[in-house]
N, C-alpha and C positions, 0 to 999 in steps of 0.2 A: 567919563565917570571916574571919580577918584575912589580909592579903596575906602570902604566904610566898615568900621569895626562894629560888630553886633554881639558883644559878649565874648563867647568862646571862639568866634570865627570872624573872618573878614570877607566881604564881598567886593570883587573888583572885576573890571573888564578882562575877558580872556584875551590872550595873545597867541600868535601862531605856535610858540613853543609849548603851549598848554595842550595842544591837540592830542598828542600821544597819551598823556596822562588822563585826559577826558575820555578818550576811547577805552582806556583801561578800566574805568569805573562804570562805563556804559554797558548795560545788560545785553545789548545787541552787538555793539562794536567789539566787545571783549571776546565774542565767540568767533571773530574773524570776518564779520560782515563788512565787505569792502565798500558798499554803498553808504553805510552809516559812518564809517571812518572818513570817507570822502566828504560827507555832509559836515562832520565835526570840523574837519580842516577848513572847509569853506566858511562855516560860521565864525571860526577864529579869524580868518583872513578878512572877512567883511565887518568884523566888530559887532556881530549879532549876539555873541555869547558873553555871559558873566559867570564867574566861578566863585564858590565859597571855599575858603581854605582855613585850616586851623593855624595856631601860632607857629607851628613847625613847618608850615607850608604844604601840609598834606591836603590834597584836594578832597573835599567832602561832597561836592555836587556842582551841577551847572544848570544854567537856564538859557534858553534861546528865544529872542523876540524878533519876529519878522513882520513885515508890513505887506503881506500878501493876501490878507483876508479883507476884501473890499476896501483896501488902502488904510485899514486900521491895524493897530498893533495886535499881534497874535503870538501867544506863548506857544511856540512850536514844539518845545522840548523842556522838560524839567526832570532832572535825574539827580537823585541823592543816594549816596552809598548806604547800604543797609545798616551799617554801624553808626551812621550819623542821623538816621531817621528818629523823629520824636524829640529832636534837640533844637528845633526852630530853624534849621538850615533851609528847608523848602520854603517856609514862611518868609525868611529873610531874602531869599532869591526872588520870590514873587513880589515882595515889596520893592526891591531894587528894580525889577522889571517895570512896575507901575511908575516908579519915580523917574525912570529914564525914558519911558514911552513918549513919543513925540506926537501922538494923536489923542483925541478926546476919549477914545474907547480902547480898551485892551481886552481881547478875547482869548480863550483857550478852549480846548475840548478834552473830554475824558470819557472813557467807556462807562456806561451805566453801572457795570459790574465793579468798577474801580472805586470802591467805597473809601479807602484811605485818601485818595486824591480828592474826592468830593468833600470829605471832612476838612482836609487842609484848605481847600479853596474857600469853604464857608468860614473857617477861622480867620482867613486872611482877608475877608471882606468882599468876596466875590459873590455874585448873584446869578443863579441859573436863569437864562433868558430864552432857551430853546432846547429842542430835542432833535437830534439828527437821526432820521430814519433811513438806513441804507437801502439802496434799491435792490441789491442781490444778497440777501442774508447778511451775515456779519453782525457785530455788536452795535447796538444803539449807542449814541454818544450824547452826553449833556454838553450844552454850549454855555459856559459861564461868562459873565462880563464883569469887569472892574472899571469903574470910572477913574480916570487918571487925574482929574482936577483941571483939565484943560477944556475950555470952550464948551461946545455942545456935547452933553453926555446922554441925550435921549436915545432910545433904541426904538425906531419906528419902521413901519413898512414890512415888505416881504423880502426875504433873502432867497434868491433863486436856488432851487434845489434843496433848501433846508426847511421850507415852510415858514410860517409866521414866527418871527423872532421876538417881537414885543409889541406893546400897545402905547409906546411913548413913556412908559414908566421904567425907571431903573431900580 
């Protein structure tokens, strides 16, 4: 992925030297969570993360795409600094994720209570295709899908543990 300018910011692939800065803007890692910091370092090493930065190089947010959800792309993390929210940074990161995804389908999940993320996903062209019902309490999560423009984009069948995801319609 080459750096792509999106108005007031640029989106590019993260590198290992970005890990500490990414941890600094991450709501969990910045509190000292060692597991999240290790995940961020791993995502940078593996090339799974993209970052958005302003013209001065200040990090505005990051996005991680993994291929662990039924071998399809999955946005595992989207983090935007509070001061950059509402400026298109999350939307730009999601678009970069879709453009670089190597599978026909790109999924993510968000808690039902996370209305700002659900609105962002809707504006970015994502469609809800399922609802995750946890087995032991915890919040329910919406499972949105974005077709990436590659091959088969239908969503069919049952997903074990998640219930019916779709009926062949995207």
